[in-house]
N, CA, C and O atoms as a GROMACS GRO file, in nm:
protein
  300
    1MET      N    1   4.303  -7.764   7.222
    1MET     CA    2   4.318  -7.849   7.360
    1MET      C    3   4.427  -7.835   7.447
    1MET      O    4   4.544  -7.853   7.413
    2ILE      N    5   4.396  -7.807   7.546
    2ILE     CA    6   4.522  -7.814   7.646
    2ILE      C    7   4.492  -7.921   7.760
    2ILE      O    8   4.378  -7.958   7.791
    3ARG      N    9   4.631  -7.973   7.826
    3ARG     CA   10   4.598  -8.059   7.936
    3ARG      C   11   4.667  -7.972   8.063
    3ARG      O   12   4.763  -7.894   8.062
    4ILE      N   13   4.597  -8.009   8.149
    4ILE     CA   14   4.642  -7.941   8.295
    4ILE      C   15   4.672  -8.054   8.404
    4ILE      O   16   4.590  -8.134   8.448
    5ILE      N   17   4.789  -8.046   8.435
    5ILE     CA   18   4.868  -8.146   8.545
    5ILE      C   19   4.879  -8.092   8.660
    5ILE      O   20   4.917  -7.975   8.662
    6GLN      N   21   4.846  -8.165   8.796
    6GLN     CA   22   4.878  -8.108   8.904
    6GLN      C   23   4.945  -8.217   9.007
    6GLN      O   24   4.890  -8.326   9.026
    7GLN      N   25   5.037  -8.189   9.056
    7GLN     CA   26   5.098  -8.277   9.141
    7GLN      C   27   5.041  -8.235   9.301
    7GLN      O   28   5.094  -8.147   9.369
    8ARG      N   29   4.944  -8.302   9.338
    8ARG     CA   30   4.825  -8.250   9.442
    8ARG      C   31   4.901  -8.308   9.579
    8ARG      O   32   4.859  -8.264   9.686
    9GLU      N   33   4.989  -8.386   9.580
    9GLU     CA   34   5.041  -8.403   9.731
    9GLU      C   35   5.129  -8.291   9.762
    9GLU      O   36   5.154  -8.272   9.881
   10LYS      N   37   5.185  -8.209   9.669
   10LYS     CA   38   5.295  -8.095   9.723
   10LYS      C   39   5.183  -7.941   9.761
   10LYS      O   40   5.232  -7.838   9.808
   11CYS      N   41   5.085  -7.949   9.740
   11CYS     CA   42   4.970  -7.863   9.733
   11CYS      C   43   4.970  -7.795   9.884
   11CYS      O   44   4.960  -7.874   9.977
   12ILE      N   45   4.980  -7.678   9.909
   12ILE     CA   46   4.976  -7.647  10.014
   12ILE      C   47   4.813  -7.566  10.070
   12ILE      O   48   4.786  -7.526  10.184
   13GLY      N   49   4.732  -7.561   9.955
   13GLY     CA   50   4.595  -7.524   9.978
   13GLY      C   51   4.573  -7.361   9.995
   13GLY      O   52   4.479  -7.317  10.062
   14CYS      N   53   4.666  -7.277   9.931
   14CYS     CA   54   4.670  -7.136   9.922
   14CYS      C   55   4.550  -7.087   9.871
   14CYS      O   56   4.514  -6.976   9.910
   15ASN      N   57   4.478  -7.153   9.784
   15ASN     CA   58   4.356  -7.092   9.725
   15ASN      C   59   4.363  -7.036   9.580
   15ASN      O   60   4.265  -7.020   9.508
   16ALA      N   61   4.495  -7.007   9.545
   16ALA     CA   62   4.542  -6.914   9.446
   16ALA      C   63   4.462  -6.959   9.306
   16ALA      O   64   4.412  -6.880   9.225
   17CYS      N   65   4.460  -7.103   9.296
   17CYS     CA   66   4.419  -7.151   9.173
   17CYS      C   67   4.258  -7.137   9.154
   17CYS      O   68   4.200  -7.108   9.049
   18VAL      N   69   4.207  -7.161   9.266
   18VAL     CA   70   4.090  -7.122   9.298
   18VAL      C   71   4.008  -6.991   9.240
   18VAL      O   72   3.909  -6.976   9.167
   19GLU      N   73   4.098  -6.905   9.308
   19GLU     CA   74   4.073  -6.780   9.249
   19GLU      C   75   4.078  -6.752   9.126
   19GLU      O   76   3.995  -6.669   9.087
   20ALA      N   77   4.165  -6.804   9.037
   20ALA     CA   78   4.183  -6.778   8.903
   20ALA      C   79   4.095  -6.859   8.841
   20ALA      O   80   4.052  -6.803   8.740
   21ALA      N   81   4.042  -6.981   8.861
   21ALA     CA   82   3.977  -7.058   8.784
   21ALA      C   83   3.864  -7.168   8.875
   21ALA      O   84   3.868  -7.290   8.885
   22ASP      N   85   3.776  -7.079   8.929
   22ASP     CA   86   3.673  -7.153   9.036
   22ASP      C   87   3.604  -7.261   8.977
   22ASP      O   88   3.569  -7.356   9.046
   23TYR      N   89   3.580  -7.256   8.853
   23TYR     CA   90   3.513  -7.370   8.756
   23TYR      C   91   3.599  -7.507   8.769
   23TYR      O   92   3.554  -7.620   8.786
   24ARG      N   93   3.721  -7.473   8.757
   24ARG     CA   94   3.821  -7.595   8.749
   24ARG      C   95   3.888  -7.650   8.869
   24ARG      O   96   3.938  -7.763   8.875
   25TRP      N   97   3.886  -7.550   8.982
   25TRP     CA   98   3.972  -7.585   9.089
   25TRP      C   99   3.870  -7.568   9.225
   25TRP      O  100   3.793  -7.472   9.236
   26ARG      N  101   3.882  -7.662   9.313
   26ARG     CA  102   3.822  -7.659   9.448
   26ARG      C  103   3.917  -7.689   9.572
   26ARG      O  104   4.024  -7.750   9.565
   27ILE      N  105   3.868  -7.641   9.676
   27ILE     CA  106   3.959  -7.675   9.796
   27ILE      C  107   3.875  -7.797   9.861
   27ILE      O  108   3.756  -7.793   9.890
   28SER      N  109   3.958  -7.898   9.877
   28SER     CA  110   3.899  -8.018   9.932
   28SER      C  111   3.874  -7.989  10.121
   28SER      O  112   3.951  -7.931  10.197
   29ARG      N  113   3.748  -8.049  10.149
   29ARG     CA  114   3.734  -8.045  10.261
   29ARG      C  115   3.747  -8.113  10.369
   29ARG      O  116   3.709  -8.090  10.483
   30GLN      N  117   3.830  -8.239  10.304
   30GLN     CA  118   3.892  -8.355  10.396
   30GLN      C  119   4.048  -8.306  10.424
   30GLN      O  120   4.098  -8.319  10.536
   31ASP      N  121   4.123  -8.247  10.309
   31ASP     CA  122   4.247  -8.222  10.372
   31ASP      C  123   4.302  -8.097  10.350
   31ASP      O  124   4.417  -8.074  10.385
   32GLY      N  125   4.213  -7.991  10.280
   32GLY     CA  126   4.234  -7.847  10.277
   32GLY      C  127   4.345  -7.822  10.144
   32GLY      O  128   4.412  -7.719  10.133
   33LYS      N  129   4.349  -7.912  10.068
   33LYS     CA  130   4.444  -7.917   9.952
   33LYS      C  131   4.358  -7.884   9.837
   33LYS      O  132   4.238  -7.903   9.859
   34CYS      N  133   4.391  -7.833   9.704
   34CYS     CA  134   4.339  -7.836   9.591
   34CYS      C  135   4.315  -7.928   9.501
   34CYS      O  136   4.401  -8.014   9.481
   35THR      N  137   4.178  -7.930   9.417
   35THR     CA  138   4.165  -8.035   9.347
   35THR      C  139   4.122  -8.006   9.232
   35THR      O  140   4.028  -7.927   9.222
   36LEU      N  141   4.177  -8.058   9.128
   36LEU     CA  142   4.155  -8.024   8.981
   36LEU      C  143   4.008  -8.093   8.945
   36LEU      O  144   4.005  -8.213   8.918
   37VAL      N  145   3.924  -8.038   8.946
   37VAL     CA  146   3.789  -8.084   8.915
   37VAL      C  147   3.782  -8.156   8.787
   37VAL      O  148   3.813  -8.104   8.679
   38GLY      N  149   3.749  -8.253   8.798
   38GLY     CA  150   3.772  -8.385   8.654
   38GLY      C  151   3.857  -8.436   8.639
   38GLY      O  152   3.865  -8.517   8.546
   39GLY      N  153   3.963  -8.412   8.727
   39GLY     CA  154   4.149  -8.462   8.689
   39GLY      C  155   4.105  -8.628   8.744
   39GLY      O  156   4.020  -8.670   8.822
   40LYS      N  157   4.227  -8.703   8.644
   40LYS     CA  158   4.189  -8.822   8.698
   40LYS      C  159   4.368  -8.847   8.738
   40LYS      O  160   4.451  -8.801   8.660
   41GLU      N  161   4.405  -8.910   8.843
   41GLU     CA  162   4.478  -8.933   8.917
   41GLU      C  163   4.587  -9.064   8.862
   41GLU      O  164   4.529  -9.172   8.849
   42LYS      N  165   4.701  -9.064   8.838
   42LYS     CA  166   4.794  -9.151   8.761
   42LYS      C  167   4.932  -9.111   8.840
   42LYS      O  168   4.988  -9.003   8.819
   43ARG      N  169   4.985  -9.214   8.939
   43ARG     CA  170   5.107  -9.193   9.002
   43ARG      C  171   5.160  -9.053   9.040
   43ARG      O  172   5.260  -8.994   8.999
   44GLY      N  173   5.060  -9.012   9.136
   44GLY     CA  174   5.051  -8.907   9.213
   44GLY      C  175   5.008  -8.735   9.143
   44GLY      O  176   4.998  -8.621   9.189
   45PHE      N  177   4.993  -8.793   9.020
   45PHE     CA  178   4.983  -8.664   8.916
   45PHE      C  179   4.816  -8.660   8.860
   45PHE      O  180   4.761  -8.760   8.814
   46TYR      N  181   4.766  -8.563   8.869
   46TYR     CA  182   4.607  -8.553   8.818
   46TYR      C  183   4.644  -8.447   8.698
   46TYR      O  184   4.723  -8.353   8.690
   47SER      N  185   4.537  -8.512   8.599
   47SER     CA  186   4.575  -8.440   8.466
   47SER      C  187   4.422  -8.449   8.406
   47SER      O  188   4.346  -8.545   8.424
   48LEU      N  189   4.397  -8.353   8.346
   48LEU     CA  190   4.263  -8.334   8.254
   48LEU      C  191   4.299  -8.275   8.130
   48LEU      O  192   4.390  -8.193   8.125
   49LEU      N  193   4.222  -8.315   8.009
   49LEU     CA  194   4.201  -8.250   7.903
   49LEU      C  195   4.074  -8.158   7.883
   49LEU      O  196   3.958  -8.198   7.894
   50VAL      N  197   4.119  -8.003   7.846
   50VAL     CA  198   4.018  -7.924   7.831
   50VAL      C  199   4.026  -7.847   7.690
   50VAL      O  200   4.109  -7.855   7.600
   51ASP      N  201   3.912  -7.773   7.704
   51ASP     CA  202   3.921  -7.695   7.573
   51ASP      C  203   4.012  -7.570   7.590
   51ASP      O  204   4.069  -7.544   7.696
   52ASP      N  205   4.021  -7.487   7.467
   52ASP     CA  206   4.117  -7.393   7.461
   52ASP      C  207   4.065  -7.283   7.530
   52ASP      O  208   4.150  -7.203   7.570
   53HIS      N  209   3.942  -7.257   7.556
   53HIS     CA  210   3.882  -7.133   7.632
   53HIS      C  211   3.909  -7.151   7.792
   53HIS      O  212   3.866  -7.083   7.885
   54GLU      N  213   3.977  -7.243   7.794
   54GLU     CA  214   4.012  -7.253   7.949
   54GLU      C  215   4.158  -7.199   7.961
   54GLU      O  216   4.207  -7.191   8.074
   55LEU      N  217   4.220  -7.167   7.868
   55LEU     CA  218   4.402  -7.162   7.870
   55LEU      C  219   4.425  -7.041   7.921
   55LEU      O  220   4.539  -7.032   7.967
   56GLU      N  221   4.338  -6.909   7.934
   56GLU     CA  222   4.397  -6.840   8.009
   56GLU      C  223   4.395  -6.843   8.145
   56GLU      O  224   4.496  -6.828   8.214
   57ASP      N  225   4.287  -6.861   8.188
   57ASP     CA  226   4.264  -6.899   8.350
   57ASP      C  227   4.347  -6.977   8.413
   57ASP      O  228   4.387  -6.948   8.526
   58ASN      N  229   4.389  -7.098   8.344
   58ASN     CA  230   4.454  -7.178   8.382
   58ASN      C  231   4.612  -7.164   8.401
   58ASN      O  232   4.680  -7.211   8.492
   59ILE      N  233   4.656  -7.080   8.284
   59ILE     CA  234   4.776  -7.040   8.287
   59ILE      C  235   4.798  -6.931   8.433
   59ILE      O  236   4.898  -6.929   8.505
   60LEU      N  237   4.685  -6.853   8.445
   60LEU     CA  238   4.686  -6.737   8.572
   60LEU      C  239   4.682  -6.852   8.708
   60LEU      O  240   4.739  -6.825   8.813
   61ALA      N  241   4.621  -6.957   8.692
   61ALA     CA  242   4.638  -7.058   8.842
   61ALA      C  243   4.767  -7.087   8.827
   61ALA      O  244   4.826  -7.072   8.934
   62LYS      N  245   4.834  -7.122   8.743
   62LYS     CA  246   4.951  -7.179   8.721
   62LYS      C  247   5.047  -7.097   8.765
   62LYS      O  248   5.117  -7.138   8.858
   63ASP      N  249   5.069  -6.971   8.713
   63ASP     CA  250   5.137  -6.867   8.755
   63ASP      C  251   5.119  -6.819   8.906
   63ASP      O  252   5.214  -6.770   8.968
   64ASN      N  253   5.013  -6.833   8.952
   64ASN     CA  254   4.976  -6.758   9.101
   64ASN      C  255   5.026  -6.888   9.189
   64ASN      O  256   5.046  -6.854   9.305
   65CYS      N  257   5.047  -7.004   9.169
   65CYS     CA  258   5.066  -7.102   9.261
   65CYS      C  259   5.208  -7.087   9.306
   65CYS      O  260   5.300  -7.101   9.225
   66PRO      N  261   5.233  -7.054   9.455
   66PRO     CA  262   5.354  -7.047   9.499
   66PRO      C  263   5.449  -7.161   9.508
   66PRO      O  264   5.569  -7.144   9.528
   67VAL      N  265   5.378  -7.311   9.491
   67VAL     CA  266   5.488  -7.412   9.505
   67VAL      C  267   5.487  -7.462   9.371
   67VAL      O  268   5.529  -7.577   9.367
   68ASN      N  269   5.450  -7.411   9.249
   68ASN     CA  270   5.490  -7.464   9.108
   68ASN      C  271   5.445  -7.603   9.106
   68ASN      O  272   5.533  -7.682   9.074
   69ILE      N  273   5.317  -7.657   9.136
   69ILE     CA  274   5.277  -7.784   9.108
   69ILE      C  275   5.177  -7.808   9.004
   69ILE      O  276   5.121  -7.917   9.003
   70ILE      N  277   5.143  -7.704   8.901
   70ILE     CA  278   5.042  -7.688   8.805
   70ILE      C  279   5.126  -7.662   8.662
   70ILE      O  280   5.215  -7.578   8.650
   71GLN      N  281   5.082  -7.746   8.563
   71GLN     CA  282   5.128  -7.748   8.443
   71GLN      C  283   5.004  -7.701   8.358
   71GLN      O  284   4.890  -7.736   8.388
   72VAL      N  285   5.025  -7.634   8.269
   72VAL     CA  286   4.941  -7.616   8.181
   72VAL      C  287   5.020  -7.627   8.038
   72VAL      O  288   5.111  -7.548   8.015
   73VAL      N  289   4.980  -7.730   7.940
   73VAL     CA  290   5.050  -7.757   7.834
   73VAL      C  291   4.937  -7.757   7.708
   73VAL      O  292   4.832  -7.821   7.704
   74GLN      N  293   4.990  -7.671   7.612
   74GLN     CA  294   4.880  -7.660   7.507
   74GLN      C  295   4.929  -7.742   7.403
   74GLN      O  296   5.047  -7.742   7.368
   75LEU      N  297   4.809  -7.839   7.334
   75LEU     CA  298   4.824  -7.957   7.262
   75LEU      C  299   4.799  -7.919   7.113
   75LEU      O  300   4.806  -8.004   7.025
   0.00000   0.00000   0.00000
């Protein structure tokens, strides 16, 4: 299992995470920021537990994020 964590308020909406893992990330039509699909918000951070098969794509999303607001933790 892996945990994906996003600090959404600091997102600049560059779309890099969507390009890396479009099944897990979406651009919001309301504010233009990226949204972690299925993520639950707690104190400004969105997080989600997913299976290991998503690891590679989401590490790419994390590495491509220019504002470093995505964390991927292998559990």
